[in-house]
C-alpha positions in Angstrom: 81.2 -123.5 -20.2 81.3 -123.2 -16.4 84.1 -121.8 -14.2 84.9 -122.2 -10.6 83.3 -118.8 -9.8 79.9 -119.8 -11.5 77.3 -121.3 -9.2 75.5 -124.3 -10.6 72.0 -124.2 -9.0 69.7 -127.1 -8.8 67.2 -128.5 -6.2 67.4 -132.3 -6.4 69.9 -133.6 -9.0 71.8 -132.5 -12.0 73.1 -134.3 -15.1 76.0 -132.8 -17.0 77.3 -134.2 -20.3 80.4 -133.3 -22.4 80.3 -133.3 -26.1 83.6 -134.7 -27.5 83.4 -132.7 -30.7 81.3 -132.7 -33.9 79.4 -135.9 -34.0 81.3 -137.1 -30.8 83.9 -138.8 -33.0 86.9 -137.2 -31.5 89.0 -138.9 -28.7 90.1 -135.8 -26.7 91.2 -136.0 -23.1 88.4 -135.1 -20.8 88.3 -134.3 -17.1 85.5 -134.4 -14.6 84.8 -132.7 -11.3 83.1 -134.0 -8.2 81.0 -131.7 -6.0 80.9 -132.0 -2.2 78.0 -130.5 -0.2 78.5 -129.4 3.4 75.8 -130.1 6.0 76.1 -126.5 7.1 77.4 -123.3 5.4 81.1 -122.9 5.5 83.8 -120.7 4.0 85.0 -121.8 0.5 88.4 -123.5 0.5 91.2 -121.7 -1.3 92.1 -123.7 -4.5 95.8 -124.5 -5.1 97.8 -122.2 -7.3 97.2 -122.6 -11.1 100.6 -124.1 -11.6 99.6 -127.0 -9.3 96.3 -127.5 -11.0 97.7 -128.0 -14.5 97.3 -131.5 -16.1 100.1 -134.0 -16.0 101.0 -134.7 -19.6 102.2 -137.7 -21.5 105.2 -137.6 -23.9 105.2 -139.3 -27.3 106.6 -142.5 -25.6 103.6 -142.7 -23.2 105.7 -141.6 -20.2 104.0 -139.3 -17.7 105.8 -135.9 -17.4 105.7 -135.2 -13.6 107.0 -131.9 -12.6 107.8 -132.0 -8.8 107.5 -128.2 -8.6 103.9 -128.5 -9.7 102.8 -131.2 -7.3 100.1 -130.4 -4.8 100.9 -131.7 -1.3 97.9 -133.8 -0.6 97.6 -136.7 1.8 98.9 -140.1 0.6 96.3 -142.6 -0.6 97.1 -146.2 0.5 97.1 -148.6 -2.4 94.6 -151.4 -2.0 94.2 -154.7 -3.8 91.8 -153.3 -6.4 94.2 -150.5 -7.3 97.1 -152.9 -7.6 95.0 -155.1 -10.0 94.0 -152.1 -12.1 97.7 -150.9 -12.4 98.7 -154.5 -13.4 96.0 -154.5 -16.1 96.9 -151.1 -17.4 100.6 -152.1 -17.6 99.6 -155.0 -19.9 97.8 -152.8 -22.4 99.5 -152.2 -25.7 101.3 -148.9 -25.7 101.2 -148.6 -21.9 
């Protein structure tokens, strides 16, 4: 298990996998992290407070439970045609 404070050192590339449980037969929710590398050394950015980094949960009806107090004020992302198409497809799925 790695934490934010743990450096992950490698020279050229790295492959990280996540086991989903014994025999990989479980369907747990997983999350991923992207790494960004600066061209020059720079001070580390301060992460948002823990309350703003908690996952957004689904209730038993499939509705996302957004808590406005926990939202992180990031920049708005403009919705493009591909994003609209993916939202339409997701809305058609059973249970969505």
